[in-house]
C-alpha positions in Angstrom: 0.0 0.0 0.0 2.7 2.5 0.9 4.7 1.6 -2.1 1.8 2.4 -4.4 1.3 5.8 -2.6 4.9 6.7 -3.0 5.0 5.8 -6.7 1.8 7.8 -7.2 3.5 10.8 -5.4 6.6 10.4 -7.6 4.4 10.4 -10.7 2.6 13.5 -9.4 6.0 15.3 -8.9 7.1 14.3 -12.4 3.8 15.5 -13.8 4.2 18.9 -12.1 7.8 19.2 -13.3 7.0 18.3 -16.9 4.0 20.6 -16.9 6.1 23.5 -15.6 8.8 22.9 -18.2 6.2 22.9 -21.0 4.0 25.8 -19.9 6.0 28.3 -17.9 7.7 31.3 -19.7 9.7 32.8 -16.8 13.3 31.6 -16.6 13.4 31.3 -12.8 10.1 29.3 -12.8 11.6 27.0 -15.4 14.6 26.3 -13.1 12.2 25.6 -10.2 10.2 23.2 -12.4 13.5 21.4 -13.3 14.3 21.2 -9.6 11.0 19.5 -8.9 11.5 17.1 -11.8 15.0 16.1 -10.5 13.8 15.8 -6.9 11.2 13.3 -8.2 13.9 11.3 -9.9 16.0 11.3 -6.7 13.0 10.1 -4.7 12.3 7.4 -7.2 15.9 6.2 -6.9 15.6 5.9 -3.1 12.2 4.2 -3.3 13.5 1.7 -6.0 16.5 1.0 -3.7 14.3 0.4 -0.8 12.0 -1.9 -2.7 14.9 -4.1 -4.0 16.6 -4.2 -0.6 19.5 -2.1 -1.9 18.8 1.1 0.0 22.4 2.2 0.2 22.7 2.0 -3.6 19.5 4.0 -4.1 20.6 6.6 -1.6 24.1 7.0 -3.1 22.6 7.4 -6.6 20.1 9.9 -5.3 22.9 11.9 -3.6 24.7 12.0 -7.0 21.5 13.3 -8.7 21.1 15.9 -6.0 24.6 17.2 -6.4 24.2 17.4 -10.2 20.9 19.1 -9.7 22.4 21.7 -7.4 25.1 22.5 -9.9 22.5 22.8 -12.7 20.5 25.2 -10.5 23.5 27.3 -9.7 24.5 27.7 -13.3 21.0 28.3 -14.4 20.4 31.0 -11.8 23.8 32.6 -12.7 22.8 32.7 -16.3 19.4 34.1 -15.4 21.0 37.0 -13.5 23.2 37.7 -16.5 20.3 37.6 -19.0 18.3 39.9 -16.7 21.2 42.4 -16.7 21.8 42.2 -20.4 18.3 42.0 -21.8 16.1 43.4 -19.0 13.7 40.4 -19.0 13.5 36.8 -18.0 10.6 35.9 -20.3 11.7 33.1 -22.5 9.4 34.0 -25.4 10.8 37.6 -25.4 14.3 36.2 -25.3 13.6 33.9 -28.2 13.0 36.9 -30.5 16.5 38.3 -29.9 18.8 37.8 -32.8 21.9 39.4 -31.5 
């Protein structure tokens, strides 16, 4: 019962993350949606490790995903700050029309 609830929660987080990546136009919100999506993947790794009696493997893989996710967020936010300074907006559709 609890395994099914956890898998359903993971699917919900993945759904929210994918929805955010497809719908949102603000660069910071896109980074947050990407964070939600990778946290769902980390949670799925831990749950899969627990279900197969290899909890240490699942946790170590999840930790690796969290480290990579943190680096991605830091680089994305740094790029967002530079884009805001250079272009004055963080709207992705407005940035897509720039040709310079």
